[in-house]
C-alpha positions as CSV (number, residue, x, y, z in Angstrom):
1,M,-52.1,87.1,65.3
2,P,-53.3,90.6,64.3
3,I,-56.8,91.6,65.1
4,S,-58.7,92.5,62.0
5,S,-62.0,94.3,62.0
6,S,-64.8,92.8,59.9
7,P,-65.1,92.9,57.0
8,A,-61.9,91.0,56.1
9,A,-59.3,92.1,53.6
10,A,-60.8,89.9,50.9
11,G,-63.5,92.4,50.3
12,F,-65.6,95.2,51.7
13,K,-69.2,96.0,50.9
14,G,-70.4,99.0,52.7
15,T,-73.7,99.3,54.5
16,S,-75.0,102.6,53.2
17,A,-77.9,102.4,50.9
18,T,-76.8,105.7,49.3
19,A,-74.3,105.6,46.5
20,A,-71.2,107.7,47.1
21,T,-71.2,111.0,45.2
22,R,-68.4,113.2,43.9
23,L,-68.6,115.2,47.0
24,D,-68.2,112.1,49.1
25,H,-65.1,111.2,47.0
26,W,-63.7,114.7,47.5
27,L,-64.3,114.6,51.3
28,A,-62.6,111.2,51.4
29,S,-59.6,112.5,49.5
30,R,-59.4,115.3,52.0
31,L,-59.5,112.9,54.9
32,Q,-56.9,110.7,53.1
33,R,-54.4,113.6,52.9
34,T,-54.5,114.1,56.7
35,I,-53.6,110.5,57.4
36,A,-51.6,109.5,54.4
37,A,-48.3,109.8,56.4
38,A,-49.6,107.1,58.7
39,G,-49.8,104.6,55.8
40,V,-53.6,104.3,56.3
41,G,-55.9,104.3,53.4
42,V,-59.6,105.4,53.1
43,E,-62.2,103.3,51.4
44,L,-65.9,104.3,51.0
45,W,-69.0,102.1,51.2
46,D,-69.2,101.7,47.4
47,G,-65.6,100.4,47.2
48,W,-64.0,103.7,46.0
49,C,-60.5,104.3,47.4
50,A,-58.6,107.5,47.9
51,D,-55.1,107.8,46.4
52,G,-51.9,108.9,48.0
53,V,-50.9,106.1,50.4
54,K,-47.4,104.7,50.6
55,N,-46.2,101.9,52.8
56,R,-49.8,100.9,53.5
57,A,-50.5,99.5,57.0
58,G,-54.2,99.1,56.5
59,D,-57.4,100.9,55.6
60,L,-60.3,102.7,57.2
61,L,-63.5,101.3,55.8
62,I,-66.2,104.0,56.0
63,R,-69.6,102.5,55.8
64,D,-71.9,105.6,55.4
65,R,-71.8,109.3,54.7
66,G,-72.5,110.3,58.3
67,A,-69.4,108.4,59.5
68,L,-67.3,110.2,56.8
69,L,-68.5,113.6,57.9
70,G,-67.9,112.7,61.5
71,L,-64.3,111.7,60.9
72,I,-63.7,115.0,59.1
73,L,-65.5,117.3,61.6
74,N,-64.6,115.7,64.9
75,P,-62.2,112.8,64.5
76,D,-61.2,112.9,68.2
77,F,-64.7,111.7,69.2
78,E,-66.2,110.2,66.1
79,F,-63.4,107.7,65.4
80,G,-64.3,105.8,68.5
81,E,-68.0,106.4,68.2
82,M,-68.2,105.1,64.6
83,Y,-65.9,102.1,65.2
84,S,-68.0,101.1,68.2
85,A,-71.2,101.4,66.2
86,G,-69.8,99.3,63.4
87,R,-69.9,102.2,61.0
88,L,-66.2,102.3,60.7
89,G,-64.0,99.2,60.0
90,I,-60.3,98.7,60.0
91,R,-58.8,96.3,57.5
92,G,-55.3,95.1,58.0
93,D,-53.2,94.9,61.2
94,F,-55.4,96.6,63.8
95,I,-52.6,97.5,66.2
96,R,-50.3,98.8,63.4
97,V,-53.0,101.0,62.0
98,L,-53.8,102.5,65.5
99,E,-50.1,102.9,66.3
100,N,-49.4,104.7,63.1
101,L,-52.3,107.0,63.7
102,S,-51.2,107.6,67.2
103,R,-47.7,108.6,66.1
104,L,-49.3,111.1,63.7
105,S,-51.3,112.6,66.7
106,V,-48.2,112.9,68.9
107,E,-46.7,115.4,66.4
108,A,-50.0,117.3,65.8
109,P,-50.5,120.8,67.3
110,L,-53.4,121.3,69.7
111,S,-56.6,121.8,67.8
112,L,-59.1,124.5,68.7
113,R,-61.4,121.8,70.1
114,E,-58.6,120.6,72.4
115,R,-57.8,124.1,73.6
116,L,-61.4,124.6,74.5
117,A,-61.5,121.2,76.3
118,L,-58.5,122.3,78.4
119,L,-60.4,125.3,79.5
120,T,-63.6,123.4,80.4
121,V,-62.1,120.4,82.4
122,G,-64.8,119.3,84.8
123,T,-64.6,119.9,88.6
124,N,-65.4,116.3,89.5
125,G,-67.3,117.2,92.7
126,L,-68.4,114.5,95.1
127,F,-71.5,113.5,93.2
128,D,-69.8,113.7,89.7
129,A,-66.8,111.7,91.0
130,R,-69.0,108.9,92.3
131,R,-71.1,108.8,89.1
132,N,-67.9,108.8,86.9
133,I,-66.3,105.9,88.9
134,H,-69.6,104.0,88.8
135,H,-69.7,104.3,85.0
136,H,-66.4,102.5,84.5
137,Y,-65.7,100.4,87.6
138,D,-69.1,99.2,88.6
139,I,-70.0,97.3,85.5
140,G,-69.3,93.9,87.2
141,N,-66.4,92.3,88.9
142,D,-67.0,89.2,86.8
143,F,-66.3,91.2,83.7
144,Y,-62.9,92.3,84.9
145,E,-62.1,88.8,86.2
146,L,-62.2,87.6,82.6
147,W,-59.0,89.5,81.6
148,L,-57.2,91.0,84.5
149,D,-54.7,89.1,86.6
150,S,-55.8,86.9,89.5
151,N,-55.4,89.9,92.0
152,L,-57.5,92.2,89.8
153,V,-54.8,94.9,89.5
154,Y,-56.1,97.4,87.0
155,T,-53.0,99.6,86.8
156,C,-49.6,99.4,85.0
157,A,-47.6,96.3,85.9
158,Y,-43.8,96.2,86.3
159,Y,-41.9,93.7,84.2
160,P,-38.6,92.9,85.9
161,N,-37.7,90.9,82.8
162,P,-39.3,90.7,79.3
163,A,-40.5,87.1,79.9
164,A,-42.5,87.9,83.0
165,T,-46.2,87.0,82.9
166,L,-48.9,89.4,83.7
167,E,-49.4,87.7,87.1
168,E,-45.7,88.0,88.0
169,A,-45.5,91.6,86.7
170,Q,-48.4,92.8,88.8
171,V,-47.0,91.3,92.0
172,A,-43.7,92.9,91.1
173,K,-45.4,96.3,90.7
174,L,-47.1,95.9,94.1
175,D,-43.7,95.1,95.7
176,L,-41.9,97.8,93.8
177,V,-44.3,100.4,95.3
178,C,-43.7,99.0,98.8
179,R,-39.9,99.1,98.4
180,K,-40.0,102.6,96.9
181,L,-41.9,103.7,100.0
182,A,-39.4,101.9,102.3
183,L,-42.4,100.3,104.0
184,Q,-41.9,99.0,107.5
185,P,-43.9,96.8,109.9
186,G,-46.4,99.0,111.8
187,D,-46.5,101.8,109.2
188,R,-49.9,103.5,109.0
189,V,-50.8,103.6,105.3
190,A,-53.5,105.5,103.5
191,D,-54.2,103.7,100.2
192,V,-56.3,106.2,98.3
193,G,-58.3,104.9,95.3
194,C,-57.5,101.3,96.3
195,G,-59.3,99.4,93.4
196,W,-60.0,95.8,94.4
197,G,-57.6,96.0,97.3
198,A,-54.5,94.2,96.0
199,L,-51.9,96.8,97.1
200,A,-53.4,97.2,100.6
201,L,-53.5,93.4,101.1
202,H,-49.9,93.1,99.8
203,M,-48.7,95.8,102.2
204,A,-50.3,94.1,105.2
205,R,-49.3,90.5,104.3
206,H,-45.7,91.0,103.2
207,Y,-44.7,94.2,105.1
208,G,-46.8,94.2,108.3
209,A,-48.4,97.5,107.5
210,Q,-51.7,98.8,109.0
211,V,-53.7,100.0,106.0
212,T,-56.8,102.1,105.6
213,A,-57.9,101.9,102.0
214,F,-60.4,104.3,100.4
215,N,-62.6,103.9,97.3
216,I,-65.9,105.1,96.0
217,S,-66.6,102.1,93.8
218,R,-69.2,99.9,95.7
219,E,-68.4,96.8,93.8
220,Q,-64.6,97.1,94.3
221,I,-65.0,97.8,98.0
222,D,-67.3,94.8,98.6
223,Y,-64.9,92.6,96.7
224,A,-61.9,93.9,98.7
225,R,-63.6,93.5,102.1
226,A,-64.6,89.9,101.3
227,R,-61.1,89.1,100.2
228,A,-59.6,90.6,103.4
229,V,-61.8,88.4,105.5
230,R,-61.2,85.3,103.4
231,E,-57.4,85.8,103.7
232,G,-57.3,86.6,107.4
233,L,-56.2,90.2,106.9
234,A,-59.3,92.1,108.0
235,D,-57.6,93.1,111.3
236,R,-54.8,94.8,109.4
237,V,-56.7,96.4,106.4
238,E,-59.8,98.5,106.6
239,F,-61.6,99.2,103.4
240,V,-63.6,102.5,103.6
241,E,-66.2,103.5,100.9
242,D,-65.5,107.2,100.8
243,D,-64.0,109.9,98.7
244,Y,-60.3,110.9,99.0
245,R,-61.4,114.4,100.1
246,N,-62.8,112.9,103.3
247,V,-59.6,111.1,104.3
248,S,-58.8,111.9,107.9
249,G,-56.3,110.7,110.5
250,R,-52.6,110.6,110.5
251,F,-50.5,108.3,108.3
252,D,-46.8,107.4,107.7
253,V,-47.5,106.6,104.1
254,F,-49.8,108.0,101.4
255,A,-50.2,105.8,98.3
256,S,-52.3,106.7,95.3
257,I,-52.1,104.2,92.4
258,G,-54.1,105.1,89.3
259,M,-56.4,107.6,91.0
260,L,-54.9,110.9,90.1
261,E,-56.3,110.7,86.6
262,H,-59.8,110.8,88.1
263,V,-59.2,113.7,90.4
264,G,-59.5,116.5,87.8
265,R,-57.0,119.3,87.6
266,R,-59.3,121.8,89.3
267,N,-59.3,119.5,92.4
268,F,-55.5,119.1,92.7
269,S,-55.5,121.7,95.5
270,E,-57.9,119.6,97.4
271,L,-55.7,116.5,97.0
272,A,-52.7,118.6,98.1
273,A,-54.7,119.7,101.2
274,V,-55.4,116.0,102.1
275,V,-51.8,115.0,101.8
276,R,-50.7,118.0,103.9
277,R,-53.1,117.4,106.8
278,T,-52.8,113.6,106.9
279,L,-49.2,112.8,106.2
280,D,-47.0,112.7,109.3
281,R,-44.3,115.4,109.1
282,R,-41.7,113.3,110.8
283,T,-42.2,109.8,109.3
284,G,-44.3,110.6,106.2
285,R,-43.6,109.6,102.6
286,G,-45.8,108.9,99.6
287,L,-46.1,107.7,96.1
288,L,-48.3,108.9,93.1
289,H,-48.6,106.4,90.3
290,F,-50.5,108.0,87.4
291,I,-50.9,108.3,83.6
292,G,-49.3,111.5,82.4
293,R,-48.3,113.6,79.5
294,D,-45.3,115.5,78.3
295,R,-47.3,118.6,77.5
296,P,-50.9,119.7,78.5
297,R,-53.5,118.1,76.4
298,P,-57.0,116.8,77.1
299,L,-57.8,113.1,77.1
300,N,-59.1,111.8,73.8
301,G,-62.7,113.1,73.4
302,W,-64.3,109.6,72.9
303,T,-62.4,108.1,75.8
304,R,-63.4,111.0,78.0
305,R,-67.0,110.6,77.1
306,R,-67.5,106.8,76.8
307,I,-64.8,105.2,78.9
308,F,-63.4,107.5,81.6
309,P,-65.8,110.4,82.1
310,G,-64.3,113.3,84.0
311,A,-60.7,112.1,83.6
312,Y,-57.7,114.4,83.1
313,V,-54.2,113.3,82.4
314,P,-51.7,115.8,83.9
315,T,-48.1,116.7,83.1
316,L,-45.4,116.2,85.6
317,G,-45.0,119.9,85.9
318,Q,-48.7,120.3,86.9
319,V,-48.4,117.6,89.5
320,F,-45.3,119.2,91.0
321,A,-46.7,122.7,91.0
322,E,-50.3,122.0,92.0
323,V,-50.1,118.9,94.2
324,L,-46.7,118.4,95.7
325,E,-45.7,122.0,96.2
326,P,-48.9,123.1,98.0
327,A,-48.7,119.9,100.1
328,C,-45.1,120.9,101.2
329,Q,-43.6,117.7,99.7
330,N,-40.4,117.1,97.9
331,A,-40.1,114.7,94.9
332,V,-37.4,112.3,95.8
333,D,-37.7,109.9,92.9
334,V,-39.4,110.0,89.5
335,E,-39.7,107.1,87.1
336,N,-41.4,106.6,83.8
337,L,-42.9,103.1,83.2
338,R,-44.4,104.0,79.8
339,L,-43.3,100.8,78.0
340,H,-44.3,98.7,81.0
341,Y,-47.8,100.0,80.5
342,A,-47.8,99.2,76.8
343,R,-46.9,95.6,77.6
344,T,-49.5,95.5,80.4
345,L,-52.2,96.7,78.0
346,R,-51.1,94.1,75.4
347,H,-51.6,91.3,77.9
348,W,-55.0,92.8,78.9
349,R,-56.0,93.1,75.2
350,E,-54.9,89.5,74.4
351,R,-56.9,88.2,77.4
352,F,-59.9,90.3,76.4
353,E,-59.8,88.9,72.9
354,R,-59.8,85.3,74.3
355,A,-62.7,86.2,76.5
356,E,-64.7,88.0,73.7
357,P,-67.5,85.4,73.4
358,K,-68.3,85.7,77.1
359,V,-68.1,89.5,77.0
360,R,-70.4,89.6,73.9
361,A,-72.9,87.2,75.6
362,R,-73.1,89.5,78.6
363,F,-73.1,92.9,76.8
364,D,-73.3,93.4,73.0
365,D,-71.2,93.9,69.9
366,A,-70.9,97.7,70.4
367,F,-69.5,97.1,73.9
368,V,-67.0,94.6,72.6
369,R,-65.8,96.9,69.8
370,A,-65.6,99.9,72.3
371,W,-63.4,98.0,74.8
372,R,-61.3,96.5,72.0
373,L,-60.6,100.0,70.7
374,Y,-60.0,101.4,74.2
375,L,-57.5,98.7,75.1
376,A,-55.7,98.6,71.8
377,G,-55.7,102.4,71.5
378,S,-54.3,102.8,75.0
379,E,-51.5,100.3,74.2
380,C,-50.6,102.3,71.1
381,A,-50.7,105.5,73.0
382,F,-48.0,104.3,75.5
383,T,-46.0,102.6,72.8
384,T,-45.7,105.9,70.8
385,G,-45.3,108.2,73.8
386,W,-48.7,109.8,73.4
387,L,-49.2,108.9,77.1
388,Q,-46.7,108.3,79.9
389,L,-46.8,106.4,83.2
390,F,-45.1,108.2,86.1
391,Q,-44.3,107.0,89.5
392,V,-43.3,109.9,91.8
393,V,-42.1,109.2,95.3
394,F,-42.3,112.2,97.7
395,A,-41.6,113.2,101.2
396,P,-41.2,116.3,103.4
397,V,-38.2,118.3,102.3
398,D,-35.8,117.0,105.0
399,R,-36.5,113.3,104.4
400,Q,-34.2,110.8,102.6
401,L,-35.7,107.4,101.7
402,H,-32.9,105.7,99.7
403,W,-29.3,106.4,99.1
404,T,-29.3,104.7,95.7
405,R,-31.9,102.8,93.6
406,S,-30.1,99.5,94.3
407,E,-32.1,99.5,97.6
408,V,-35.3,99.6,95.6
409,Y,-34.7,97.2,92.7
410,G,-34.1,94.1,94.7
411,S,-35.8,90.7,94.4
412,P,-39.5,91.1,94.2
413,V,-42.0,89.0,96.2
414,S,-43.0,85.9,94.2
415,A,-46.3,85.8,92.5
416,G,-47.0,82.3,93.9
């Protein structure tokens, strides 16, 4: 059942007390021309509709003059801001509208604002990194428990078949990572940016690894430590509340699942230095699992401000040149799981919608709208190729992990 933003298709009465003027109509027509190819119409608060839409997927319902100006002057930020505030509605199939707009964005050249954003990507120092992670991940484990899988895995799942459930797909992803790394009993593993600990615990339980897991989210670390004790794995998994830059020791395996996006491009050299000094030259291998792009582009302005402050989504070329090469590592396997992430996000979004009353009771309407847009917009970004999901396996230049991929794509561990 498609999600429809209120008001419903039966009618729209705007909230602005000011009647739309000829200038408002002209501005709306200008906005309409920029998105007409997406099949998305523009309707103002007085019911006036711009012309020029074919194969209509839905309409943007603009509820006041400020929202109209914002969408024209800075759509990258104001679309999310106005939708969250209830000053912009979407009539029709919510996902189809967002997907069509996303396809339009994929083909658009870099704007001046985006070019400037690429030049001013934050450094994500130790203080900033902790503040940014706190903003997103420390809003309550009970919130994430409402819509993530039972293991609280908040990264792209791997669907071995189209009918797999989210629970099955997340376990399959954890196991796929272990098999790609050729994990062996006794391996010393650094799990950097470990989330709620699912991968570290999976590595210890099913592969006999000795894992040291790092994270700067206090709520996630507390949860992971309690789970390790509860499941009898505290002697094989140590959860450390610390930044990746402070990782020390010597490891056979370096795993980073969904953390690279939070590092910031200016800090790639620091990540490379960590890999180089901690990964055993003789036995070492690693895996980077990260959201990426096909060409350099900043993260959407609203997402960067409201959802993931400090985040930067790199290209494969940037990761190869600025992380793996300085770390003296060779990429031995690269896979794009883009459509798996689109499906993961669809499952998250559907669960979030079912949990909406509980989310609204704890937060407010603006929070619900913001997270609905974030989950749905991210789903569409992966569906259309606006974003990619890369898994890169690496090792020192003289190491060979697998002869063929048939050694990797075996039968995954059961989710039961």
